[in-house]
C-alpha positions in Angstrom: -13.4 33.0 -7.9 -12.9 35.8 -10.4 -10.3 35.5 -13.1 -7.6 38.2 -13.3 -5.9 39.5 -16.5 -2.6 38.9 -14.8 -2.7 35.2 -15.7 -1.0 34.8 -19.1 -2.8 32.9 -21.8 -1.7 29.3 -22.3 -1.6 27.8 -25.8 -3.5 24.6 -26.3 -0.4 22.5 -26.4 0.8 24.1 -23.2 -2.5 23.3 -21.5 -2.2 19.7 -22.5 1.4 19.5 -21.4 0.7 20.8 -17.9 -2.5 18.8 -17.7 -0.5 15.6 -18.4 2.2 16.7 -16.0 -0.4 17.1 -13.2 -2.1 13.9 -14.1 1.2 11.9 -14.0 2.0 13.4 -10.6 -1.5 12.5 -9.4 -1.1 8.9 -10.5 2.3 8.7 -8.8 0.7 10.0 -5.6 -2.1 7.5 -5.8 0.6 4.7 -5.8 2.2 6.3 -2.7 -0.1 7.5 0.0 2.6 9.9 1.2 3.8 11.0 -2.2 2.5 14.5 -2.4 5.9 15.9 -3.3 5.5 14.8 -6.9 2.4 17.0 -7.2 4.2 19.9 -5.6 6.9 19.7 -8.3 4.2 19.7 -11.0 2.4 22.6 -9.4 5.6 24.6 -9.2 6.3 24.0 -12.9 2.8 25.3 -13.8 3.0 28.1 -11.3 6.4 29.3 -12.7 4.9 29.3 -16.2 1.9 31.4 -15.0 3.9 33.7 -12.8 6.6 34.0 -15.5 9.4 33.9 -13.0 10.9 31.4 -10.6 9.7 31.6 -7.0 8.4 29.3 -4.3 5.1 27.5 -4.1 3.5 30.1 -1.9 4.3 32.8 -4.4 2.4 30.9 -7.1 -0.8 30.8 -5.0 -2.5 33.8 -6.7 -1.9 32.7 -10.3 -2.9 29.1 -9.6 -6.0 30.4 -7.8 -6.9 32.5 -10.8 -6.5 29.5 -13.1 -8.6 27.4 -10.8 -11.5 29.7 -11.3 -12.3 27.7 -14.5 -12.9 24.5 -12.5 -16.5 23.9 -11.5 -15.6 22.0 -8.3 -13.9 25.0 -6.8 -17.0 27.1 -7.4 -19.1 24.4 -5.8 -17.0 24.7 -2.7 -18.6 28.0 -2.0 -22.1 26.5 -2.3 -21.4 23.3 -0.3 -18.7 23.1 2.3 -19.2 19.3 2.6 -18.7 17.9 -0.9 -15.9 20.0 -2.1 -13.0 21.9 -0.5 -12.0 25.4 -1.8 -8.8 26.0 -3.6 -7.4 27.9 -0.7 -8.2 25.1 1.8 -6.5 22.5 -0.4 -3.5 24.7 -1.1 -3.0 25.5 2.6 -3.0 21.9 3.5 -0.4 21.1 0.8 1.8 24.1 1.6 1.9 23.4 5.3 2.8 19.8 4.8 5.5 20.9 2.3 7.0 23.2 4.9 6.8 20.6 7.6 10.1 18.8 8.4 8.3 15.5 8.7 6.8 14.3 5.4 5.4 11.1 6.8 2.4 9.6 8.6 -1.2 10.9 8.7 -0.2 14.4 7.9 1.5 13.4 4.7 -1.4 11.2 3.7 -3.8 14.1 4.3 -1.6 16.3 2.2 -1.6 13.7 -0.6 -5.4 13.6 -0.6 -5.6 17.4 -0.7 -2.9 17.5 -3.5 -4.8 15.0 -5.5 -8.1 17.0 -5.3 -6.2 20.1 -6.2 -4.7 18.4 -9.3 -8.1 17.2 -10.5 -9.5 20.7 -10.3 -6.5 22.3 -12.1 -6.6 19.6 -14.8 -10.2 20.5 -15.4 -9.4 24.2 -15.4 -6.6 23.8 -17.9 -8.9 22.0 -20.4 -11.9 24.3 -19.8 -13.3 25.7 -23.1 -10.8 23.7 -25.1 -11.7 21.4 -28.0 -13.0 18.1 -26.7 -11.2 15.8 -29.1 -10.3 12.3 -28.1 -6.6 13.0 -28.5 -6.8 16.0 -26.2 -8.7 14.1 -23.5 -7.2 10.6 -23.6 -5.1 9.1 -21.0 -1.8 7.9 -22.5 0.4 5.0 -21.4 -2.5 2.5 -21.3 -1.7 -0.8 -19.7 -2.7 -3.7 -22.1 -2.0 -7.4 -22.4 -0.8 -9.6 -25.2 -2.6 -12.8 -26.3 0.5 -14.9 -25.5 0.6 -13.7 -21.8 -0.8 -16.0 -19.2 -4.2 -15.5 -17.7 -2.4 -15.3 -14.3 -0.5 -12.2 -15.5 -3.7 -10.4 -16.6 -5.3 -11.2 -13.3 -2.3 -9.9 -11.4 -2.3 -6.6 -13.4 -6.0 -6.1 -12.6 -5.5 -6.7 -8.9 -2.4 -4.5 -8.7 -4.0 -1.5 -10.4 -7.7 -2.1 -9.6 -8.5 -2.4 -13.3 -12.0 -3.5 -14.4 -10.8 -3.8 -18.0 -7.6 -4.6 -19.9 -7.3 -3.9 -23.6 -6.0 -6.8 -25.7 -5.3 -7.0 -29.5 -7.0 -10.2 -30.4 -7.0 -11.3 -34.1 -6.1 -7.8 -35.2 -9.1 -6.3 -33.3 -8.9 -4.5 -30.0 -11.0 -6.2 -27.3 -11.5 -5.8 -23.6 -10.8 -8.4 -21.0 -13.1 -7.7 -18.0 -12.7 -8.7 -14.4 -16.2 -10.2 -14.5 -15.4 -12.6 -17.4 -12.1 -13.4 -15.9 -13.7 -14.4 -12.6 -16.3 -16.5 -14.4 -13.5 -18.3 -16.3 -11.6 -19.1 -13.2 -14.6 -20.4 -11.3 -15.0 -24.2 -11.3 -17.3 -26.6 -9.5 -15.2 -29.7 -10.1 -11.7 -29.9 -8.7 -11.6 -26.1 -8.0 -8.0 -25.8 -6.9 -6.5 -27.9 -9.7 -8.8 -26.4 -12.4 -8.0 -22.9 -11.2 -4.3 -23.4 -11.5 -4.6 -24.9 -14.9 -6.7 -22.1 -16.2 -4.4 -19.5 -14.7 -1.5 -21.1 -16.6 -3.2 -20.9 -20.0 -2.3 -18.1 -22.4 -5.1 -15.6 -22.9 -5.3 -16.7 -26.6 -5.7 -20.4 -25.6 -8.2 -19.5 -22.9 -10.3 -17.7 -25.4 -10.1 -20.2 -28.3 -9.6 -23.6 -26.7 -10.7 -22.9 -23.2 -10.5 -25.5 -20.4 -12.9 -28.3 -19.7 -15.5 -26.6 -22.0 -15.2 -23.2 -20.3 -13.9 -20.3 -22.5 -12.6 -16.9 -21.5 -14.8 -14.3 -23.1 -13.6 -10.9 -24.4 -15.8 -7.9 -25.0 -15.9 -5.6 -28.0 -14.1 -2.3 -27.6 -15.1 1.0 -29.2 -12.1 2.3 -31.3 -11.9 5.9 -32.1 -9.4 8.2 -33.7 -7.6 11.1 -31.9 -9.4 13.7 -34.0 -13.0 12.5 -33.1 -15.1 15.0 -31.1 -16.1 13.5 -27.8 -19.2 15.6 -27.6 -20.4 14.2 -30.9 -19.7 10.6 -29.8 -21.7 11.1 -26.6 -24.6 12.7 -28.6 -24.6 9.7 -30.9 -25.2 7.4 -28.0 -21.7 6.1 -27.6 -21.6 7.1 -24.0 -22.8 3.6 -23.1 -19.3 2.3 -24.0 -17.4 1.1 -21.1 -14.1 2.3 -22.5 -13.0 4.1 -25.7 -9.7 3.1 -27.1 -7.9 5.8 -29.2 -6.0 4.2 -32.0 -4.0 5.6 -35.0 -4.3 4.5 -38.6 -2.0 1.5 -38.0 -4.2 0.3 -35.2 -1.7 1.2 -32.6 -3.2 2.0 -29.2 -2.5 5.6 -28.3 -4.7 6.0 -25.2 -8.1 5.6 -23.7 -11.0 8.0 -22.9 
């Protein structure tokens, strides 16, 4: 997929803006198996910027395809037809579903999957050859829990969103509550039903400090980084073993995760 000079250059802030717009639409689509329309709106916004005039989704195909040339997965599609779909294949699925009068059922779910794959590729293309700072790559709007919240609330959040970790500010330090430690805390050999209810009703703070019948909820240390730190440098320093990087400002406010 060769790039064409007809695609206007995007400033770094623009790239992040449209990356975040695509990412938000992708997350919305993941919550709704038939919600590909949100991604269509995000693609149209990006397409209009690249095309530099308002048109329909089909008209934006060429400029979006040219941008997609910076995404490795679309290049892989030409080498392996099984692991990755080409840009055109994904775009055709999405456009046909968009033009279909019925946006429900298996057809809509297939379109949502294609739209999600298309988003991932374009997000990668937008950030290609850009500075790899934590602030540029982080996911904003991180779901976290407070020490006063019940263990049951943390468990519900994990199950609803398929989270493996939840950030928590414990004693002025960011920690991670993991699904593994939560499962261990809730397990009980004696009076399992009653003990489980009692432990679920505890605040996270009390579960960590006081525990229940000698069993304490464990928290894991979190790697805190600043928005300006270079991700490549962190990886080269062996920080890639971290389960989750939390991006915080100078006041220790959580800005995002990498």
